[in-house]
N, C-alpha and C positions, 0 to 999 in steps of 0.2 A: 504494501500498500503506498502510495505516497506520503508526504508529510502532510498535516491538516493544511499547512499555510499554502501548498499547492493544488489543494482541491477546488474544483469548480462547481458550479450548482448543479451540473449535469450528473456530476460524481456523487451527490448527495443521496440521491434516491437508490442508488444500486448499493451503497455501502452504508446506508442509515444505521442499522442495526450495529455494525462494527465502530461506527463513529460514537454511537451511544456508549458503548462498551469502554472506548478507550478516553473518554471524557467526562465520566460518571462522578469520578473523584478527583478531581485535578489538583496535581502538585506541582505542576510547571506551565508558565505561561511564556508565549512567545514575544520577544521584545521588539519584533518586527511588525507583526500585525495584531497583536493582543489574544491570538487563540491560546486556548487552555487544553493540557492534556495530563491523563495520568503519569505518563512516561514521558522524558525528554526526546526519546528516539521518534515521536510523532510531530515534531516541531522544528523548524529551521534555526531559530536563534533562541532556545529554551534558557528559561532562569528559573531557579527553584522559588515558588511563592511562600512567601512566610505566613 
């Protein structure tokens, strides 16, 4: 799967369940686009949320 930062609207419908699973307990935020994820591997410029 691409990083969340690179997903387009068209990708959302096909990957919705997967996206919900990787964003349901966010611990990281992308400093480039402000998306959040449970693991930093899903973001292009992640930083740990406090």
